[in-house]
VOGU-3710 file (C-alpha; in Angstrom, 3 decimals, decimal comma):
1> medgfnydda> -13,831/-31,465/7,037  -14,704/-28,507/4,837  -14,845/-28,519/0,995  -12,993/-31,819/1,287  -10,198/-30,212/3,311  -9,323/-31,618/6,728  -7,850/-28,964/9,041  -7,468/-31,561/11,785  -4,868/-33,394/9,746  -1,494/-32,697/11,378
11> dwmskvkrpe> 0,047/-32,318/7,921  -2,728/-30,190/6,374  -0,418/-27,332/5,303  1,469/-29,614/2,930  -1,820/-30,260/1,085  -2,582/-26,599/0,397  -2,663/-25,818/-3,333  -0,017/-23,139/-3,542  0,674/-21,188/-6,724  3,816/-21,867/-8,703
21> edtrvktddv> 6,815/-20,529/-6,793  8,113/-17,142/-7,902  11,741/-17,805/-8,815  12,635/-14,209/-9,687  15,592/-12,657/-7,866  14,587/-10,826/-4,682  16,550/-8,249/-2,700  17,082/-8,365/1,053  14,323/-5,732/1,458  12,029/-8,770/1,616
31> tktkgssfgd> 14,359/-11,711/2,272  16,369/-10,504/5,283  14,199/-12,042/7,994  14,682/-13,849/11,275  13,491/-17,104/9,748  9,864/-17,014/10,920  7,039/-18,756/9,103  3,353/-17,817/9,031  2,674/-20,964/11,042  4,609/-19,421/13,962
41> fslncrllrg> 1,904/-16,769/14,525  -0,844/-19,181/15,678  -3,184/-17,989/12,927  -6,679/-19,317/12,320  -6,277/-22,370/10,041  -8,669/-20,977/7,447  -6,825/-17,657/7,355  -3,461/-19,426/7,127  -4,738/-21,526/4,228  -5,807/-18,361/2,379
51> vleagfshps> -2,414/-16,744/3,007  -0,520/-19,782/1,705  -2,757/-20,140/-1,356  -2,147/-16,450/-2,152  1,509/-17,313/-2,684  3,002/-16,178/0,634  5,617/-18,730/1,620  7,423/-16,774/4,367  6,739/-13,405/6,017  8,764/-10,435/4,798
61> pvqeesipni> 10,641/-8,341/7,415  7,770/-5,853/7,807  5,298/-8,724/8,256  7,589/-10,550/10,663  7,812/-7,456/12,896  4,227/-6,188/12,566  2,089/-9,294/12,933  3,110/-10,303/16,494  2,984/-6,703/17,747  -0,548/-6,216/16,414
71> lmgnnvlcra> -1,681/-9,568/17,820  -0,285/-8,528/21,233  -2,520/-5,434/21,204  0,148/-2,795/20,639  -0,219/0,418/18,669  2,180/0,368/15,722  4,011/3,080/13,794  5,718/1,296/10,941  8,097/2,944/8,519  8,736/0,598/5,622
81> kngtgktgay> 9,423/0,892/1,932  6,736/0,621/-0,692  6,492/-2,860/-2,130  7,814/-4,812/0,849  4,568/-6,387/2,058  2,970/-3,659/4,193  -0,589/-4,604/3,184  -0,121/-8,175/4,364  1,572/-6,891/7,522  -1,681/-5,410/8,801
91> cipllqlvds> -4,376/-7,360/6,905  -3,303/-10,763/8,235  -3,437/-9,848/11,960  -6,649/-7,835/11,476  -8,395/-10,877/10,046  -7,060/-12,958/12,934  -8,446/-10,526/15,518  -11,875/-9,862/13,976  -14,639/-12,058/15,421  -17,243/-12,984/12,785
101> nkdyiqalil> -19,699/-14,010/15,523  -20,103/-10,365/16,516  -22,508/-8,314/14,434  -20,701/-4,974/14,284  -17,750/-3,254/12,625  -14,550/-4,116/14,504  -11,797/-2,873/12,180  -11,220/0,001/9,755  -8,571/0,357/7,056  -8,270/3,962/5,901
111> vptrelalqt> -6,408/4,789/2,677  -6,063/8,032/0,702  -7,092/6,853/-2,792  -9,918/4,858/-4,309  -7,570/2,609/-6,253  -5,633/1,652/-3,133  -8,900/0,975/-1,277  -10,091/-1,401/-3,999  -6,741/-3,166/-4,150  -6,599/-3,607/-0,361
121> arflkqisky> -10,164/-4,954/-0,243  -9,347/-7,375/-3,051  -6,348/-8,686/-1,108  -8,424/-9,015/2,086  -11,076/-11,055/0,318  -8,441/-13,228/-1,349  -6,774/-14,334/1,890  -10,033/-14,553/3,911  -11,998/-16,598/1,363  -12,179/-19,628/3,681
131> mvglnamctt> -13,234/-17,598/6,743  -16,936/-18,376/6,585  -19,223/-15,668/7,969  -16,691/-12,840/7,864  -17,943/-9,795/5,958  -15,677/-7,072/4,628  -16,555/-4,219/2,305  -14,903/-1,380/0,437  -16,449/2,078/0,308  -15,015/5,037/-1,606
141> ggtllrddil> -16,090/8,270/-3,215  -17,016/8,206/-6,882  -19,589/5,449/-6,380  -23,288/5,609/-5,486  -23,770/6,311/-1,793  -27,093/4,488/-1,970  -25,337/1,211/-2,859  -23,083/1,438/0,192  -26,049/2,181/2,463  -27,828/-0,924/1,133
151> rfrqkkmhlv> -24,783/-3,091/1,748  -24,603/-1,932/5,382  -28,298/-2,733/5,813  -28,173/-6,135/4,114  -25,161/-7,504/5,989  -23,471/-6,975/9,311  -20,006/-5,825/8,338  -16,971/-6,749/10,419  -14,223/-4,924/8,533  -14,396/-1,834/6,307
161> vatpgrlldl> -11,814/-0,507/3,847  -12,541/3,128/3,033  -11,409/6,507/1,868  -11,971/9,075/4,659  -14,568/11,307/2,981  -17,024/8,521/2,145  -16,643/6,793/5,521  -17,272/10,045/7,393  -20,408/10,645/5,324  -21,704/7,174/6,193
171> aehgharlgn> -20,816/7,601/9,890  -22,450/11,025/10,189  -25,719/9,662/8,811  -25,678/6,592/11,073  -25,108/3,988/8,355  -21,568/3,025/9,374  -21,680/2,530/13,137  -18,155/2,816/14,478  -18,828/2,682/18,220  -17,229/-0,764/18,622
181> vslivmdead> -14,247/-0,350/16,334  -11,102/-1,504/18,136  -8,617/-1,623/15,244  -7,844/1,299/12,937  -5,218/1,098/10,199  -3,962/4,150/8,333  -2,073/3,072/5,244  -0,015/5,834/3,603  -0,339/7,633/6,937  1,768/10,593/5,811
191> kllsedfvnl> -0,898/11,436/3,222  -3,853/10,719/5,522  -2,443/13,034/8,186  -1,593/15,830/5,758  -3,735/18,964/5,484  -5,870/17,284/2,801  -7,240/14,610/5,129  -6,338/15,194/8,776  -9,593/16,983/9,688  -11,588/14,085/8,228
201> iekilqytpk> -9,483/11,582/10,182  -10,012/13,483/13,440  -13,789/13,499/12,871  -13,833/9,767/12,096  -11,930/9,022/15,324  -14,631/10,852/17,277  -17,076/8,122/16,228  -14,780/5,340/17,489  -14,292/4,369/21,159  -12,342/6,861/23,185
211> rtrkrannrq> -8,951/5,682/24,329  -9,140/4,587/27,977  -7,302/2,092/30,139  -10,555/0,755/31,614  -12,062/-0,439/28,338  -11,835/-4,143/27,613  -11,317/-3,441/23,902  -8,636/-0,765/23,942  -8,432/0,980/20,575  -5,377/0,059/18,509
221> lllysatfpa> -3,976/2,510/15,973  -1,724/1,105/13,252  0,093/3,647/11,068  2,062/2,589/7,975  4,083/4,863/5,733  7,393/5,179/3,897  7,865/8,688/5,293  6,976/10,107/8,724  6,736/13,917/8,598  6,054/16,198/11,564
231> sisqfvakhm> 2,279/15,867/11,106  2,508/12,224/12,165  4,460/13,098/15,338  1,717/15,534/16,342  -0,941/12,887/15,782  1,014/10,317/17,821  1,405/12,710/20,745  -2,345/13,325/20,755  -3,770/9,867/20,100  -1,060/7,415/21,148
241> phgkdgdvga> 0,050/8,845/24,509  2,362/5,986/25,393  4,392/6,911/22,345  6,903/4,689/20,664  8,198/1,914/22,884  6,340/3,513/25,764  8,089/6,891/25,866  7,025/9,381/23,169  4,039/11,341/24,362  4,305/9,908/27,856
251> edqskeeeds> 4,011/13,410/29,262  0,361/13,355/28,203  -0,373/10,395/30,425  -2,307/11,377/33,533  -1,837/9,822/36,974  -5,216/8,106/36,621  -4,151/6,553/33,319  -0,895/5,339/34,846  -2,743/3,659/37,706  -5,050/1,779/35,320
261> ddgqktvyln> -2,469/1,035/32,623  -3,226/-2,253/30,861  0,220/-2,538/29,306  -0,638/-1,353/25,811  2,255/0,468/24,191  3,157/1,979/20,852  6,019/0,295/19,046  7,973/2,061/16,330  9,184/-0,273/13,591  11,762/1,273/11,286
271> lmddltlrgi> 12,571/-1,148/8,493  14,315/1,407/6,290  18,095/1,607/6,226  17,688/3,543/3,000  14,693/5,151/1,346  14,714/3,684/-2,160  14,069/0,041/-2,928  17,340/-1,814/-3,310  16,196/-3,669/-6,423  15,579/-0,494/-8,443
281> tqfyayvrep> 18,426/0,907/-10,556  17,855/4,590/-11,329  18,929/6,480/-14,453  18,435/9,988/-15,787  18,527/11,272/-19,361  19,075/14,987/-20,089  16,569/15,965/-22,782  14,922/19,057/-24,211  11,140/19,150/-23,962  10,563/18,555/-27,733
291> qkvhclftli> 12,813/15,445/-27,591  10,854/13,611/-24,906  8,453/11,658/-27,122  11,272/10,522/-29,436  13,370/9,430/-26,436  10,411/7,546/-24,969  9,803/5,816/-28,311  13,459/4,713/-28,390  13,303/3,389/-24,844  10,170/1,319/-25,231
301> kklevnqcii> 11,466/-0,141/-28,498  14,766/-1,246/-26,967  13,972/-2,133/-23,350  12,628/-5,559/-22,420  9,442/-4,387/-20,740  7,184/-6,697/-18,779  4,945/-3,803/-17,800  5,774/-0,118/-17,586  4,236/2,893/-15,805  4,904/6,349/-17,296
311> fcrsmnrvel> 4,279/9,415/-15,124  3,269/12,869/-16,398  2,616/16,019/-14,391  -0,905/16,814/-15,643  -4,054/15,198/-16,986  -3,728/16,987/-20,336  -0,189/15,690/-20,796  -1,312/12,162/-19,934  -3,970/12,148/-22,645  -1,706/13,867/-25,182
321> larkitklgf> 1,122/11,380/-24,592  -1,275/8,437/-24,796  -2,450/9,611/-28,237  1,138/10,080/-29,437  2,261/6,648/-28,247  -0,752/5,017/-29,880  0,074/6,739/-33,192  3,600/5,326/-32,934  2,145/1,820/-32,826  2,207/1,017/-29,099
331> scfyihskmt> -1,075/0,317/-27,326  -1,379/1,858/-23,871  -3,802/2,570/-21,051  -4,075/5,920/-19,353  -5,636/6,996/-16,075  -6,198/10,284/-14,228  -8,522/11,775/-11,621  -11,022/13,341/-14,040  -12,059/9,938/-15,373  -15,180/8,351/-13,907
341> qsdrnrvfhe> -14,550/5,889/-11,103  -15,856/2,974/-13,185  -13,439/3,828/-16,015  -10,546/4,152/-13,564  -11,411/0,775/-12,027  -11,653/-0,876/-15,437  -8,354/0,543/-16,698  -6,436/-0,361/-13,557  -7,933/-3,873/-13,436  -7,110/-4,567/-17,075
351> fregkqkcry> -3,552/-3,274/-16,709  -2,939/-5,254/-13,529  -4,298/-8,434/-15,101  -2,281/-7,874/-18,280  -5,370/-7,858/-20,488  -5,353/-6,771/-24,142  -1,588/-7,469/-24,122  -1,141/-3,847/-23,141  2,098/-3,254/-21,242  2,065/0,533/-20,780
361> lictdlitrg> 0,104/2,702/-18,361  0,378/6,501/-18,540  -0,826/8,361/-15,475  -0,603/11,316/-13,139  0,424/10,914/-9,505  -3,035/9,471/-8,842  -1,639/5,937/-8,542  1,689/6,639/-6,852  0,550/5,339/-3,473  0,347/1,685/-2,624
371> idvqsvnvvi> -0,690/0,397/-6,028  0,768/-3,053/-6,510  1,363/-4,575/-9,957  4,118/-7,114/-9,403  5,102/-7,465/-13,061  6,045/-3,773/-13,502  9,795/-3,734/-14,159  10,170/-0,249/-15,694  9,033/3,161/-14,415  9,594/6,256/-16,569
381> nfdfpkaaet> 9,246/9,787/-15,218  8,303/11,538/-18,466  7,983/14,678/-16,326  10,458/14,752/-13,458  8,859/15,444/-10,050  9,813/18,363/-7,821  9,569/16,605/-4,458  11,561/13,653/-3,122  8,422/12,139/-1,599  6,659/12,080/-4,982
391> ylhrigragr> 9,742/10,582/-6,636  9,980/7,882/-3,964  6,366/6,834/-4,378  6,568/6,880/-8,194  9,583/4,606/-8,547  8,146/2,377/-5,824  5,536/1,190/-8,342  8,293/-1,039/-9,770  10,450/-3,566/-7,981  7,533/-4,754/-5,870
401> fghlaiainf> 8,274/-7,273/-3,127  12,017/-7,221/-3,684  12,022/-7,821/-7,434  14,426/-6,043/-9,783  13,475/-3,025/-11,893  14,777/0,200/-13,426  13,544/3,789/-13,165  14,355/6,232/-15,978  13,950/9,974/-15,504  13,676/12,567/-18,273
411> vtdddrksly> 15,429/15,655/-16,934  15,347/19,080/-18,618  17,435/22,116/-17,699  14,619/23,227/-15,409  14,771/19,890/-13,558  18,490/19,833/-12,747  18,098/21,424/-9,332  15,311/18,997/-8,420  17,462/16,049/-9,534  20,344/17,036/-7,266
421> qieddletei> 17,991/17,823/-4,381  16,200/14,468/-4,637  19,495/12,563/-4,770  20,570/14,429/-1,636  17,268/14,028/0,229  16,991/10,299/-0,495  20,731/9,642/-0,181  20,597/7,722/-3,436  22,404/7,733/-6,765  20,622/8,433/-10,051
431> kpipgdvdki> 23,076/7,484/-12,801  23,306/8,947/-16,319  21,729/6,577/-18,809  24,145/4,911/-21,252  24,257/6,573/-24,679  23,292/3,211/-26,166  20,211/1,917/-24,356  21,155/-1,620/-25,394  24,064/-1,337/-22,954  21,715/-1,282/-19,948
441> dkalych> 22,399/-4,639/-18,319  19,226/-6,709/-18,608  20,128/-8,445/-15,370  19,155/-5,162/-13,647  15,486/-5,532/-14,512  14,782/-8,752/-16,431  14,269/-12,135/-14,813
//
């Protein structure tokens, strides 16, 4: 018995206090599974209780494929769409594998942005709340280094969520001891292995156990991303010599390694038949630059918005647009990289929680990766992006976990080429917006 809850009861799962079921329509991005349940994965009862209480009834396809492979000790390269349950796909098995009786760091989750780090740590703590004795922490730039050092000294951490720069700083000065880390997740791996971060990642890996067949705790690398550019292939060849399904990079495997092979392999999970989320209907509106604010005003007056994220190309344009929208009578939040970390945290938390009845968030591409606000049903590209990757991550802020949403793009004459190129690259259709916004079928984005 624990807090009045009896895990020995054969029917204990039926007594878990689950949140009210989400009855919104979901696309097969998250419903097309093999019929597994979380109970099929032999999870720790306390972890399973946390997962069920968080509102997870059945694993999504990415969770159904990832969890058993991670629990079997395989390296994983997973290509899956934003908003289909990637965070749960690696957090759940990590918590299952971490041993709270050991007094050292066993798992790392590396992410490219502070906001994503905080969100991932929040999710970890939510589903592990009944796992007594397990300590997880989040460490990012923009906060006092001294506070992180104190937390490492006060408690023995088992799992760390971090941005690469801060973690490397802590490792180099001996505060974050990574010599026993056996599980390393890279979420948004395409960004982490880009020129901006790859040198930091390589240095962090030098502090973790070297990959060898003779170690009892062979290092597992788990890479998650919606896109897998060439930089990821190079990393795989270097650090995951078995390659996907045991073949890619196999030429790097020495005779000695073959003789002492413990069976670990790298599995490649591709859960993307198409790049864009199926529940997102995409529109474009041809506008001249001076018309944009008026068009935006018309849209937000006529659309049935639960919550809406509006993307601009620069910090100055974010602040300018926020002032204009406020003058027009709509309250909004805004966020960009020049704000202090505490202000960014506050704004994002209040928007996610729906506080101040504020439904609009104006931002740069700072929050395009991994940020999960399930009630966002409209994304507006006030400034149209140049790259397909940026576009994909922007519209992926809506339609989370298979829900329906719309994306509306303001396109000027200068953006026409980018529009056609993005449609071609993503093999998707961006439709012209109806002349009368009221004619947009509410069934496309309202529940």
